[in-house]
C-alpha positions, 0 to 999 in steps of 0.5 A, spaced: 433 464 459 437 462 453 445 462 454 449 462 448 457 462 448 459 467 442 466 468 444 471 463 447 478 465 445 484 465 450 481 467 456 476 472 453 469 470 453 462 473 451 456 470 452 449 472 449 443 471 454 436 472 452 430 472 457 423 471 453 418 476 453 414 471 457 419 470 462 419 477 463 411 478 464 411 472 469 416 476 473 412 482 472 406 479 474 409 476 481 411 483 483 405 487 481 401 481 486 406 483 491 405 490 490 398 490 490 397 489 498 402 494 499 400 500 495 395 506 497 391 509 491 386 514 492 379 510 490 381 503 492 381 500 498 387 496 500 389 490 497 383 491 492 387 495 486 386 491 479 393 489 477 391 492 470 391 499 474 397 497 478 401 495 471 399 502 468 401 506 474 407 502 476 409 497 470 415 500 467 418 502 474 417 495 476 419 492 469 426 496 470 427 492 477 426 486 474 431 487 468 436 490 474 435 483 478 436 479 472 443 483 470 445 483 478 443 475 479 444 472 472 451 474 471 454 470 477 450 464 476 451 463 469 459 464 470 458 459 476 454 454 472 460 454 466 465 452 472 469 459 470 471 464 475 471 471 472 477 475 473 473 482 474 466 484 474 463 482 467 462 487 462 454 488 460 452 490 453 445 492 452 441 495 446 442 502 446 436 503 442 431 507 445 425 504 442 427 497 443 428 499 450 421 501 451 419 495 448 422 491 453 420 495 459 413 494 456 414 487 456 413 486 448 420 484 446 425 479 449 430 482 453 437 480 450 444 482 453 451 480 452 456 478 458 464 480 456 469 477 461 476 474 462 476 468 466 482 466 471 486 461 468 486 454 471 493 453 475 496 447 477 500 447 483 507 444 482 510 440 488 513 445 493 519 441 495 522 443 488 523 450 492 529 452 496 531 458 499 536 461 504 534 465 510 539 470 512 540 470 519 543 476 523 544 474 531 544 481 534 550 481 539 550 485 546 554 490 543 549 492 538 544 492 544 549 496 548 550 501 542 542 502 541 541 503 549 546 508 549 543 512 544 536 511 548 540 514 554 542 520 550 535 522 548 534 522 556 540 526 557 540 532 561 543 539 558 544 545 562 545 552 558 552 555 557 555 561 555 560 561 550 561 558 543 558 551 542 562 545 541 561 538 538 556 534 543 553 541 545 546 542 544 543 548 540 536 550 540 535 554 533 530 557 528 531 556 521 528 558 514 531 553 508 531 556 501 533 554 494 535 559 489 533 564 494 526 562 495 523 558 501 521 551 500 515 547 503 517 544 509 524 547 510 522 552 516 523 550 523 523 553 530 525 552 537 529 545 534 533 542 539 540 539 535 546 536 538 552 537 534 555 531 532 549 527 532 549 527 525 541 528 525 541 533 520 544 532 513 551 532 512 555 539 513 549 542 517 551 541 524 559 542 522 557 550 521 554 551 527 560 549 531 563 555 534 556 559 534 553 562 541 546 564 543 543 570 539 548 568 533 545 568 526 548 564 521 547 562 514 548 555 513 549 552 506 549 545 504 547 540 498 542 535 499 544 528 498 542 525 491 538 519 495 535 524 500 527 522 501 524 528 498 526 527 491 525 534 489 530 536 493 535 531 492 542 533 490 540 541 490 544 546 494 540 550 499 541 555 504 538 556 511 538 562 515 539 560 522 538 563 529 541 560 535 537 561 541 540 557 546 547 553 547 547 548 552 552 543 555 550 536 556 550 533 563 553 526 565 551 520 561 548 515 565 546 508 563 542 505 569 535 504 572 534 511 574 535 512 566 530 507 565 525 510 570 526 517 566 524 513 560 517 510 563 520 503 564 522 500 571 529 498 570 535 498 565 534 490 564 527 492 561 530 497 557 535 492 554 529 487 553 525 492 549 531 495 545 533 487 543 526 486 541 526 492 537 532 491 533 531 483 532 524 485 529 527 490 525 532 485 522 527 479 522 523 483 517 529 484 513 530 477 513 523 475 511 523 480 506 529 477 502 526 470 503 519 472 500 523 475 494 527 468 493 520 465 494 516 469 489 522 469 484 522 462 484 514 462 483 515 467 478 519 462 474 515 456 475 508 459 473 508 462 466 501 463 464 497 468 460 494 473 465 488 476 464 489 483 461 484 487 464 487 485 471 494 487 468 491 493 465 489 495 472 495 493 476 499 497 470 495 503 471 496 503 479 503 503 478 504 508 472 499 513 476 504 512 482 510 513 477 508 519 474 505 522 480 512 522 483 516 524 477 511 530 477 512 532 484 519 531 484 519 536 477 523 530 474 523 527 467 524 520 465 531 522 462 533 524 469 531 517 471 536 514 465 530 511 461 525 513 456 517 513 457 517 508 452 522 503 456 519 505 463 512 503 460 515 496 458 518 495 464 512 497 469 508 493 464 512 487 465 512 488 473 504 488 473 504 482 469 508 479 474 504 481 480 498 479 477 500 472 476 503 471 483 497 474 486 493 469 482 498 463 484 498 465 491 490 465 491 490 458 488 495 456 493 491 459 499 485 457 497 487 449 496 490 450 503 484 453 506 488 459 508 483 464 511 484 471 515 480 471 521 475 477 523 480 478 529 486 479 524 483 483 520 480 488 526 488 488 528 490 490 522 485 495 521 487 498 528 494 498 526 493 502 519 488 507 523 494 508 528 498 511 522 493 517 521 493 523 526 489 522 532 484 527 530 483 523 523 483 516 526 475 515 528 474 518 521 478 513 517 476 507 522 469 508 520 470 509 513 473 502 513 468 499 517 463 501 513 466 500 506 467 492 504 471 494 498 476 498 503 476 492 508 478 488 502 485 492 501 487 490 508 485 483 508 489 482 501 496 483 504 494 479 510 492 473 506 498 473 502 503 473 508 499 467 511 500 464 504 507 465 505 507 462 512 504 456 509 509 455 503 515 456 508 513 450 512 512 446 505 519 448 502 526 447 503 529 453 508 536 453 509 539 458 515 545 462 513 548 466 519 550 473 516 553 480 518 549 486 519 552 489 513 550 482 508 543 482 511 542 490 509 545 489 502 541 489 496 541 482 492 545 483 486 540 480 482 535 485 485 539 491 482 538 488 475 530 487 476 527 492 470 523 496 476 529 498 479 531 503 473 526 508 475 525 506 483 526 513 485 520 515 481 516 509 484 518 510 491 512 509 496 512 514 502 510 509 508 506 514 512 504 521 513 509 522 518 514 521 513 511 526 508 510 531 513 518 531 515 521 530 508 523 537 507 526 538 513 534 538 513 534 532 517 537 526 514 532 520 511 531 516 517 531 509 514 536 504 513 542 506 509 541 500 504 534 498 502 532 491 503 529 486 498 522 489 495 516 485 498 511 489 493 511 484 487 504 480 489 500 486 493 
């Protein structure tokens, strides 16, 4: 096999590979010899079929296998022997001339092909001690725990049917049909929906208009969806809801004690408080982690400036762009509605794609040098957590798909690897804790607002799971923090 480099420009490489016809012939004879004892041909005893006859019958198909094996195995070895890492699977260029191809399969011509690929650039890891981040920490006060425990207790509160008009604090059971311009919209219908007036569970103005209604009343409720509503196709639009009040109930006494906890399936009030504290601390800890990670990624991005493989960038941009345009189409919006143009948006998201690819390569290099690995147990845990997001009747199908698809499992392994690399880096860099208020922790960083990807963030917003999608058109408020914490998606 003769290997000749025909292009070496930047990260682009092209390699010409020539396999002499004699080498092809030797491999074919080897295969024919192996097949001799296995094939059964009428008129010949097992193992006694002449090679020439085997060649006449099976020569072309076995030579095709020889060629395929060369293509499958040589690319990896050639690139490794050159001390390079291909950014993506090399492109294989072969002759398209049928006569030439027939000669190769007949063993009458050399087999020539080209490999075209981009290499991953050499990355020199800098001293981590130059990186410093501030970790915002919110110490959850007892008052926060008390408030959340009270909300939980409210959910277990008993209600008794009452006659007369509904007051704030009462619970109404309603059927509703939502319409925009007189036409029902997807997800805007509900039946036997319990709603505590004053809970602010539904969009602003909805509950207020039900105060004073009684069982059997029919009410036309008119509201305007918030501009930042989770379903962007409804955001900012006026809607009407045909509401039927089926029952009005008054609340029983609010009790926060061991009995309340037992009604929720817990052994004591203290155990309820422990669980609530853990959930709140986990939520704010996640926000802290996101902000620290953003600072870290921003500094890595500023430190490592190198040419990223164009094919990787194009693939990442394609993923981003498809998501953006799909969201815009679903919402019935345009780039003008997002205060930009398609050209500007393309430039912004191309820069984002380049950043993600560079950071991904840097983190991969850091992780490799540090010996970071994702164990099978960790991957299994991640798979179970991922599967749990799906409806129960789909979970086994999703689980089997990922267990039997190596490429799919890689999509779960990559973010685990990234988080472990971040954990490693946090032990190497300077981290200063700063105690902050809840409002400070939940607030977006000013610099985030200036990032180019922020401009069309509504179009690019990802839906976290199927449950969010299923509920997005109900008249409920978006069940998310009031302000979004720093993004964590740069190096996905």
